[in-house]
Residue, then its C-alpha position, 0 to 999 in steps of 0.5 A: m284371420t291373417s292381417e293384410g300386411h302379412r298376406t303372401r304377395i304373389t308377384q310372378a306367374c306360377i311355374s306351370c304358366k311360365v313353362r306354357k307361356k300362359k297368362c296367370n291370375r296368381g290365384v292362391p293356393s292355385c291359379s285358375y289355369c292350373i285348376r282348369k287343367d288339374l295341374d300342380c300349381r307352385y310359385v317361387p316365393v320372393p323373400r321380403r327385403h329387409g334393408r340390404f338384400s341377402l341370399n336369394t332363398r326359394g322357400p319350400l324349394h330349398t334353393a339358394i342361387h348366388h352369382e359371382t364374377l370370376t376374372g382371370e385373377t380373382s374370385v369376388d362375391l357380389v355384394e348384393p346377389r341378384p335374384t335372377f340371371t336376367e339382372l346380371v350383366i356378364e361382361r366380355d371377360t367374366f365368368y358366370r358361376p351359379r351355386i345351387e342348393g336343391l335340384d329345383g334350382i337347376y330348373l329355375e336357373a336354366q329357365n332364367i338363362i334361356r329367358s336372358t337370351g330374349k328368345f322363345v324356347d319353342d323357337l330355339t328347340a324347333r330350330y335345333f330339331r330342324n337343323f342340328h338334329s340331322h347330324l346328331p340324332i340322339i333325342s326323340r323329337v316327339r318325346f322331347q316336345n311332349n315332355l316340354i309341354s305336357t308335364g304337370s310339374a317343373p321338368s327334372a334337373d337333368a331334362s332342364v340342362l338338356l333343354l339348355t344345351v339344345c338352346l345353346l346349339a340353336y341360339l343366334p344372338s340379335s344383331q343389336m345386342h347393346s343399347q346406345d349407352g352400351e348396356a347389354l340387351v341380350m346375352g351373347r353366345q360366349s356368355l350363354y356357353l359359359a353359363t351353360k357349362a357351369l350349370v351342366a357341371q352343377a348337375q353332374g355333381s348333383l345327379q346320378p348319370s342319366i340319358p338326358l344328362i349324358q346327352a346334354t354333356l355330349l351337346l356341350a362338347t360338340y358346341e366346344y368343338a364347333n367353336g374351335k376348341p377341340e382340346a376342351a371338347v375332348v375333356t368334356i366328352a371324356g367325362c361324358a363317356r364315363m357317365a355313359y359307362a356308369a349308366r351302362i348305355h353302352d350295353r344294349r342288352h343290359h339297358s334293354m332290360d332296364c328300360d320301359s320302352g323301345i324309344d329309351v333303348e334307341e335313344a341310349g344306343n344313338t347317344w352312345w354312338g354319338i359319343v364314339i363318333f365325335e370323340r374320334a373326330f375331336l381327337c383328330e384336331t388335337d396335337s396328341i393323337e396317341q392319347p388313349m380314348a375314353t370309349v371302346l368301339p362296339p364289336g363288328d356285329t353290333r347293330l348300326p344306330i338308327d337315323r333321325d326319321m325313325l327315332d322321331r317316329g318312335d315306331f319300335q313295336s313291330p320286330g322288323s321295323i328296325p333294320n338289323i345292319p351290323v357295323s361291318c357291312l360297309t357295302t350295304p346300300d340301305v344305311g342312313g347318314f348316322g350309320r355311315a358316320a358310325q362306320a366311318s368312326c370305326l375306320l378312323d379308330q383303326v387309322l389313329k392306331g395305325l398312325v402310331a405303329p412303331d415300325l414304318n415298314t409295317r405301318l405303311p401297308l396297314l395304312e394302305s389296306l385301310d385306305r382301300s376300305i375308306q375308298s370303298l365306303l366313300a364310293f357308297v356315300l357319294n353314289h347314294r345321291p339322297e334327295r336331302d344330303s344334309p344327313y350325309c354331311t357328317a359321314l362324308s366329312v368324317t370319311l374325307s377329313r378324318l380318314l383320307f386327309k389324316l392318313h395321307s397327310h401323315i405319309l407326306d409328312l414322314p421324314e426321309h427314311t429307307v423303306t422297303a414296305n411292299l417293295r416300294s420306296l418312301e417317295d413312291w408312297k408319297k406320290s400316291s398320297l399326294a394324288a389321294l389328297d388331290t382327289a379328296t380336295t377336289i371333292v371338297i371344292d365341288m361340295s363347297k361350290s354346290h353348298y355355298s349358295n344354299l347356306p342360310s343368310d341368317g346364320t342358322n346352323n344347318t351344317s355339321p361342325v365337322i365340315i369346318y375342319v374338312v374345308r380347313a384341311a383342304i385349304q391346308h393341302i392347297q397351301s402346302r402342295p409343292c409349287d411344281g406347276t402341276s396343281p389341278w386347280s385355279e388360283i381362285v380356288e383357295t379364296e373361294l374355299q376361304l369364303y365358304l369357311d368364313k360363312l361356316r364359321h359364322q354359323w358356329v363360332a361365338s363371334h358375338q361375345 
């Protein structure tokens, strides 16, 4: 019989009760809740401390998590590694880097990071699916929630990092982040981003490419883009694309044979389209648009991605449940917001290639032809008049900013040159581009006026991050427009747009460090 001094002391709830937020009686070998629900009851063993604290081993889980702080110049191990992330205070200019041995450690560390925000997982995931999910519908809400609450064991490592990136996009720090003595009470956005990026990198180095891991990387890249880091977003999404190619989610026919359900196929297809759409949007904000892209556009007969409502419903059993609309059908009215974004990204791809055409006499007619296609798509988007126009934000923003602003700003910035394209001088081309940019800016102004008062006061992210760059492009056009007395807007328009931009940035930019 084991003596009292050598019995295993259970000081924390089991993993199943932690995930479900249930009260655990810490029974051995199984708690009463796990016995009642027939669940696999597992505890995280806490090592016995002998003098100085040593490595945080996790017993049968074979994990060891070490926390380090990295400044800009040094990398120093902590003298006494702490057992959980919650006990680590991340200063403003430090970087969190976990080293994890064993895949179970990824799940545990993700839970520790989320717990350090002071928010509930249910609240964060509900906010994500209520808002950002409209702009990038790549995750089935029903299946995500079911996997979160009904699994009999700890979620997989790739599902854990996906949950963490979902929480990153939905996280809003409390207004009071520090106590009176300056001690951090909850984690700031920047600290959460750094911890998430580090853990995603660990998962990428430990796991085979999977849909959840690819989705997590895409969400991480989108967060970087929303926070004004398009160059970092381009690097992140390039790695995401490589994983997607390795998992072959770009090939719908191949992936259909490997998947057990239709929802797997649709999630994979939408995820691939998300990478295609946002890589092109990211590239527009970098200084080198001529760099090669990591993704190749699907052919014109490829079926458009499905929208959020259909993905969440998950009814893919009947043959006619999914509309078979190819990418090339720009004039089809029954296209959802994510499908319009896919079509806009195809046009944007052609614009980016046209901008680097070496011969100006060939480039200008090509851009003029693309401009007509853009105007046609824009007319359909604006005339659709949906009851809720938030799913159309991405399509509208990509169409305006990534196409019209990018295309016509390029023409206005061309140096003086003798041009005979279509028997028109370069001056005539610039006059047409100026008029097109005026029209695009007017549309952005009208959109901002109607949307400004509807933005949530609590900073909830209910808009696509692409709109930040749309408004910024409109302000830049107003500022650079020739002062010839022909401006179609009043003097206060720029101020109003700037107020709108500040409110958008408050939703996304990591202002709470």
